[in-house]
C-alpha angles and dihedrals in degrees: 000000000000093000093062113093121231119276098259091051091049090052093049092048091048091049093051092046091050091048091052092049088053094047098041096083089055092046090049090057086071123079106271095244092046090053090048090052092049093052092045089050091056091047090049090057091048092049093049096047093045106025099160116061111187092217140346117286098264133100110274094241091061094046093042099052127340098060103016124110141154123236129170088000090300127120115232110189089188129020090220111098140169114260122227115268100053095074106034095182105309085115099224094162096132090059096044092050092048088054090060105267113145093209139001131222115202124201154330088249122184127199093250127036116262135181096220125218124335118276138288091057106139123067135178121219094196101182091052095042088235142127132209117204135179097172095146102215095298105186143133096252134259098282094055094044090048091055090052091049091048090058093050117104117232109286130216093238134047119271117211127194120217112212127208138171124248115260095242094051111100118228089248087069098031093111089061090059095047092047092047093050092045092050092055099041105034096083088065099037128094087199137354128221123206109217112206096146108068109122092208101074111071113249095000096121090058085075088070091075103117097243094044092046095050092052091048094049091045090056093052092042091054089054090047094049094045091054091048090050089057092057100276127125120275100242113209114240122216128183122216114217135195126252088219095067110119111255092237091058099038097086092048092051093049092046090050090054092051093043087054092057106273118147099204148001130240111210116219148014124185122297134238090212118107095194109146097015102065093115093059113092089220091062089083091066115107118243143068121316120222135173134052098346089060095052099093097044093046091047092052092046091051091052093049091049092049091053090048103042108358092111089057104044142001121263126220111212119214135156127082097005104148103142141036088254090056091050092048092049090051091051091049087050090058110278118135091189133021133206134208134208114139091038089070091057096051102030102034137228097322095056094111093047094047092047091049091052091048093047091054090052093049092050090049092047090056095040093240136134118223091255091050091055098053111110095353093134099028098110094052094043094049090059095047 
């Protein structure tokens, strides 16, 4: 099979995966955020010493054909990307791309720096392969992140920027925050994502109301189009939605985002539901739940969105994607791209590479191209 890597690559991947499985119990002895910081520190060193990867960390035959596609005028050599939240503005893209991610989303980034919510604010639910976070958009602010991006050499995969509003900004002035952050960061972004679905900023999800969302997206789109009219690039705008949106409102919310000028939808953010994890003592912690318990809800949301707006704009599937089978199911539900977060915690640094290999095998098994598979099961999944 073409999707299977050569023997020496398989051995290296297997060795790294085994090493992570051996080290993970020790890593899990640390507080979750401390462990996150330790790993990001190592990736920071790697990115600074080797800032210019020649290509993403996948065999050329996968990146050149089986998994490659173009969306919004951007080349994605793999559909497997890094979700926002893992790299909150440290700009570790060279390391993420070397690990096999096809694209990287940085953020959420707010116009002004903010510390986020008090610690502890990140919790592992190990038996359920899940995480609860209430980080609260902790980041160094748009100006600082923009300076880091400006120093970054051109990378072999797209870099997206996830935008948020500052906690103290009322929703009545939320558009000012998103426009301000976009204005500073857009010159260094291949795409920008408007995050109105985090459950960890008070009142933020109220911006998902169709009328509010359309006005917000229109404001950012006007800034985007004005910059493009002055000779800049037209930066694609995506909107990240919640898995907790009622099904009868979901299509209207997505349509409002696209009518306002968005070019795509990210489905989904974390959930406030605790279905499937009630027995874990950590389930009582406030915050958004990610990982395996979110898989089904995010899959169904993706399918419903594809049926509603898939003909108008691509969908990025995220939430509970831990295996190649999960990624394949999300693509068949309607996602053109997928993103990982919790999979890195439980599977280790080669999660994106392993999922990309597995995805290529599954497509070959079924005799499908990536484009053929998109939305193939959406109608059945939307009814489930």
